[in-house]
C-alpha positions as CSV (number, residue, x, y, z in Angstrom):
1,M,-16.1,-48.9,-99.5
2,V,-15.0,-52.8,-100.4
3,D,-13.0,-54.5,-97.9
4,A,-8.7,-55.2,-98.7
5,A,-7.8,-58.4,-98.8
6,P,-6.1,-60.1,-96.3
7,E,-1.5,-60.5,-96.9
8,T,-1.3,-64.1,-95.7
9,A,-3.1,-66.9,-98.2
10,V,-2.5,-69.7,-95.3
11,A,-4.9,-70.8,-93.0
12,N,-5.4,-73.6,-90.4
13,G,-1.6,-74.9,-91.8
14,I,-3.9,-75.7,-95.2
15,A,-3.2,-74.1,-98.3
16,G,-5.8,-70.8,-98.3
17,P,-7.4,-68.3,-100.7
18,A,-5.6,-66.6,-103.2
19,Y,-5.8,-63.4,-102.3
20,D,-2.7,-62.1,-104.2
21,E,-5.1,-62.9,-107.2
22,P,-8.2,-61.8,-108.8
23,P,-11.2,-62.3,-106.9
24,I,-13.6,-64.8,-108.4
25,I,-16.1,-62.6,-106.8
26,E,-16.7,-58.9,-106.9
27,V,-19.9,-56.8,-105.6
28,R,-20.3,-53.8,-105.9
29,D,-23.6,-51.4,-105.0
30,L,-26.0,-54.9,-105.1
31,N,-29.4,-53.9,-104.0
32,I,-32.3,-56.3,-103.5
33,G,-35.2,-55.7,-101.8
34,Y,-39.2,-57.6,-102.0
35,G,-42.4,-55.6,-103.9
36,G,-40.2,-52.7,-102.9
37,K,-38.9,-53.3,-99.3
38,A,-35.3,-53.6,-98.9
39,A,-33.5,-55.7,-97.7
40,L,-29.9,-55.7,-98.5
41,Q,-28.3,-51.7,-99.7
42,G,-24.9,-50.4,-101.1
43,V,-23.3,-53.8,-100.0
44,D,-19.3,-54.1,-101.8
45,L,-17.2,-56.9,-101.0
46,D,-14.7,-59.4,-103.0
47,I,-14.0,-63.7,-102.2
48,Y,-11.4,-64.9,-103.2
49,R,-10.2,-68.0,-104.8
50,H,-10.2,-71.0,-101.8
51,E,-11.8,-69.3,-99.4
52,I,-14.0,-70.0,-97.0
53,F,-16.5,-66.5,-97.0
54,G,-18.2,-67.1,-93.6
55,I,-21.6,-64.0,-93.4
56,I,-23.1,-64.0,-89.7
57,G,-26.3,-62.2,-88.2
58,P,-29.6,-61.8,-87.1
59,A,-32.2,-63.0,-89.5
60,N,-33.3,-60.6,-91.5
61,S,-30.4,-59.5,-92.4
62,G,-30.7,-60.4,-95.8
63,K,-27.5,-63.3,-95.7
64,T,-30.2,-66.1,-97.5
65,S,-31.0,-63.0,-99.9
66,F,-27.2,-61.9,-101.0
67,L,-26.8,-66.3,-101.6
68,R,-29.7,-65.8,-103.9
69,A,-28.5,-62.9,-105.8
70,L,-25.4,-64.7,-106.5
71,N,-26.9,-67.9,-108.0
72,R,-29.0,-65.7,-110.2
73,M,-32.3,-66.5,-108.3
74,D,-34.0,-63.4,-109.0
75,A,-34.2,-65.0,-112.6
76,F,-37.0,-67.6,-111.5
77,N,-39.1,-64.4,-108.4
78,T,-40.9,-61.9,-109.9
79,A,-41.0,-60.2,-106.4
80,M,-36.9,-59.9,-105.9
81,E,-35.6,-56.2,-107.3
82,V,-31.4,-57.2,-107.5
83,R,-29.9,-53.4,-108.2
84,G,-26.0,-54.0,-108.8
85,S,-23.3,-55.3,-110.0
86,I,-21.8,-58.6,-109.2
87,R,-19.5,-60.4,-111.0
88,L,-18.2,-63.9,-111.3
89,N,-14.4,-64.3,-112.4
90,G,-14.8,-60.6,-114.2
91,K,-17.5,-60.9,-116.0
92,D,-21.4,-59.7,-114.9
93,I,-23.9,-62.4,-114.0
94,N,-26.9,-60.9,-115.9
95,D,-24.3,-61.3,-118.7
96,W,-25.1,-64.6,-118.4
97,R,-27.7,-65.5,-121.2
98,N,-28.1,-69.1,-120.1
99,V,-29.0,-68.8,-116.6
100,Y,-28.9,-72.7,-116.5
101,A,-25.6,-72.5,-117.4
102,L,-24.2,-70.0,-114.6
103,R,-25.7,-72.0,-112.6
104,S,-24.1,-75.2,-113.0
105,R,-20.7,-73.7,-111.5
106,I,-22.4,-72.6,-108.6
107,G,-23.5,-75.4,-106.1
108,V,-26.0,-74.6,-103.7
109,V,-26.9,-76.7,-100.4
110,F,-29.6,-75.4,-98.5
111,P,-31.1,-75.3,-94.6
112,L,-33.2,-78.6,-95.3
113,P,-31.6,-81.6,-97.3
114,V,-33.8,-81.0,-100.6
115,G,-33.5,-84.6,-101.9
116,L,-34.7,-85.3,-105.4
117,P,-37.8,-88.2,-105.9
118,L,-35.2,-90.8,-107.1
119,T,-31.9,-93.8,-105.4
120,V,-29.1,-91.9,-103.8
121,Y,-27.4,-93.4,-106.7
122,E,-29.2,-90.9,-109.2
123,N,-29.5,-87.8,-107.0
124,V,-25.6,-88.0,-107.7
125,A,-25.8,-88.6,-111.0
126,F,-28.8,-86.6,-112.4
127,S,-26.1,-83.6,-112.9
128,P,-23.4,-86.0,-114.8
129,R,-26.5,-87.4,-116.9
130,L,-27.4,-83.3,-117.8
131,R,-23.9,-82.6,-118.7
132,G,-24.2,-85.7,-121.0
133,I,-21.6,-88.7,-118.8
134,R,-24.2,-92.2,-120.2
135,K,-20.9,-94.2,-119.4
136,K,-22.1,-95.7,-116.7
137,A,-18.3,-96.6,-115.7
138,E,-17.8,-93.0,-115.8
139,L,-21.1,-91.9,-113.8
140,D,-19.7,-95.0,-111.4
141,E,-16.7,-93.1,-111.1
142,V,-18.5,-89.5,-110.2
143,V,-20.5,-90.7,-107.6
144,E,-18.4,-93.1,-105.6
145,R,-15.6,-89.5,-105.8
146,C,-18.3,-87.2,-104.7
147,L,-20.1,-89.4,-102.2
148,R,-16.5,-90.0,-100.7
149,R,-16.3,-86.4,-100.8
150,A,-19.7,-85.5,-98.6
151,A,-18.4,-88.6,-95.5
152,L,-20.8,-90.7,-97.3
153,W,-19.5,-93.4,-98.9
154,D,-18.5,-95.6,-96.6
155,E,-22.2,-95.6,-94.7
156,V,-24.4,-95.7,-98.5
157,K,-22.4,-98.0,-100.2
158,D,-24.9,-101.0,-100.4
159,R,-27.4,-99.2,-100.5
160,L,-27.5,-96.9,-103.6
161,D,-30.5,-98.4,-104.8
162,S,-32.2,-97.0,-102.6
163,L,-34.5,-94.0,-102.4
164,G,-32.5,-90.7,-100.8
165,S,-35.1,-89.6,-99.1
166,L,-35.2,-93.0,-96.5
167,L,-31.1,-92.0,-94.7
168,S,-31.6,-89.8,-91.9
169,G,-31.6,-86.2,-92.2
170,G,-27.3,-85.3,-91.5
171,Q,-26.9,-88.5,-94.6
172,Q,-29.4,-86.7,-96.3
173,Q,-27.9,-83.8,-95.9
174,R,-24.6,-84.6,-97.3
175,L,-25.9,-86.2,-100.1
176,T,-27.4,-82.9,-101.4
177,I,-24.1,-81.7,-100.6
178,A,-23.0,-84.7,-103.2
179,R,-25.2,-83.7,-105.5
180,A,-23.8,-80.2,-105.4
181,L,-20.2,-81.4,-105.9
182,S,-21.5,-83.5,-108.3
183,Q,-22.1,-80.9,-110.6
184,E,-18.1,-79.9,-110.5
185,P,-18.9,-76.3,-109.0
186,E,-16.2,-73.3,-109.1
187,L,-18.5,-71.8,-105.6
188,L,-20.4,-73.8,-103.2
189,L,-22.9,-71.7,-101.6
190,L,-23.7,-73.2,-98.1
191,D,-27.1,-71.5,-96.0
192,E,-27.8,-72.6,-92.6
193,F,-26.4,-76.2,-93.8
194,S,-26.4,-76.9,-90.0
195,I,-30.2,-76.2,-89.3
196,A,-31.4,-78.9,-89.0
197,V,-28.8,-82.2,-88.4
198,D,-26.7,-83.1,-85.0
199,P,-24.1,-82.1,-83.8
200,V,-21.7,-84.5,-84.7
201,T,-22.7,-84.6,-88.6
202,T,-22.2,-81.6,-88.5
203,M,-18.3,-81.6,-87.8
204,R,-18.5,-84.2,-89.7
205,I,-19.7,-81.5,-92.4
206,E,-16.9,-78.9,-91.4
207,D,-13.6,-81.6,-91.4
208,V,-15.4,-82.1,-95.4
209,L,-15.7,-77.9,-96.1
210,K,-12.2,-77.9,-94.8
211,E,-10.9,-80.1,-97.6
212,L,-13.3,-78.7,-99.9
213,R,-11.5,-75.5,-99.7
214,S,-8.3,-76.5,-101.5
215,E,-10.4,-77.3,-105.1
216,M,-13.0,-74.4,-104.5
217,T,-14.2,-71.3,-102.9
218,I,-17.1,-71.6,-100.4
219,V,-19.8,-69.4,-99.2
220,L,-20.9,-70.2,-95.9
221,V,-23.7,-68.3,-94.1
222,T,-24.7,-69.5,-91.0
223,N,-26.4,-68.6,-87.4
224,L,-24.3,-70.0,-85.5
225,V,-20.7,-67.0,-84.7
226,Q,-18.7,-70.6,-83.5
227,Q,-19.2,-72.0,-86.6
228,A,-17.3,-68.9,-88.5
229,R,-15.2,-69.0,-86.5
230,R,-13.9,-72.9,-87.0
231,L,-14.6,-71.9,-90.5
232,A,-14.3,-68.9,-92.1
233,D,-11.3,-67.5,-93.7
234,R,-12.9,-63.5,-93.4
235,T,-16.0,-62.9,-92.0
236,A,-18.6,-60.2,-93.3
237,F,-21.3,-59.3,-90.6
238,F,-24.6,-58.0,-91.8
239,L,-27.0,-56.6,-89.9
240,M,-30.2,-54.9,-90.6
241,G,-29.8,-54.9,-94.7
242,E,-26.2,-53.5,-94.1
243,L,-22.6,-55.0,-95.0
244,V,-21.9,-53.8,-91.3
245,E,-17.4,-54.9,-91.2
246,I,-15.7,-57.7,-92.2
247,G,-11.9,-58.8,-91.7
248,D,-9.9,-61.9,-90.8
249,T,-12.1,-64.1,-89.1
250,E,-10.0,-64.7,-86.2
251,D,-9.5,-59.8,-85.8
252,L,-13.0,-59.9,-85.5
253,F,-13.4,-62.9,-82.5
254,E,-10.5,-61.0,-80.7
255,G,-12.6,-57.4,-81.0
256,K,-10.0,-56.2,-83.8
257,V,-13.3,-54.6,-85.4
258,T,-13.9,-50.7,-86.8
259,D,-17.8,-51.3,-85.8
260,Q,-19.0,-52.3,-82.0
261,R,-21.9,-53.5,-83.2
262,T,-19.8,-56.2,-85.0
263,T,-18.4,-57.1,-80.6
264,G,-22.1,-56.8,-79.1
265,Y,-23.8,-60.0,-82.1
266,I,-20.6,-62.1,-81.8
267,E,-20.0,-61.6,-77.5
268,G,-24.4,-62.2,-78.2
269,R,-25.7,-59.4,-76.7
270,F,-28.6,-59.2,-79.4
271,G,-29.6,-61.3,-82.3
């Protein structure tokens, strides 16, 4: 059964998800396995524009596999088997002949910073160059805009020609976000972005995500249940390869659940 969209379209005082419009992502009967071993089974859900959609659950629940499927990472992993339907803007993602064209619309931020062996400037300019932007003035504008949106510009504006790998861990993670934003994605996927980031930087990135929500849809996988509560409009709980339930985030945290396993996980009784 697919979770029904909430009635409200405003959250945290900011214009929120477009629940009155068709979903940007529609997932039906999604099954994922690796070498015949099931990782996720029978997932049905919708994700709406300008929504921060949280996914919580213990390790090995299928959360990361779900993100990989959204971005067609199975195309480069022969051990990963994906069955079912995932639609982006109404089009099945398997109908995209050019996987890279699909991925250009989907930005990804992994748990650990994965920088290109390039300068700060070139890390962010890499994707715009691939799109055909060549004029330095245009590239300068894109680089500054993306670094500002990632709350990093003031810290690196005087060392854009330095290697990105020389930045601190928190700065490198924000550089990764800036590089993802340089793709101008419709969908931003974040997989445990704060796992190697200090609490202060985590809060800065969370503030950035709240602002970005007005421009794109964000899917946030996190093992930090309170982070989901702070950020997500709706949250899905995955457990042992099963989508247990989806609900308005605050409702789930207030105990308004259909499955007591959700409350047990949120309250830290297991996981």
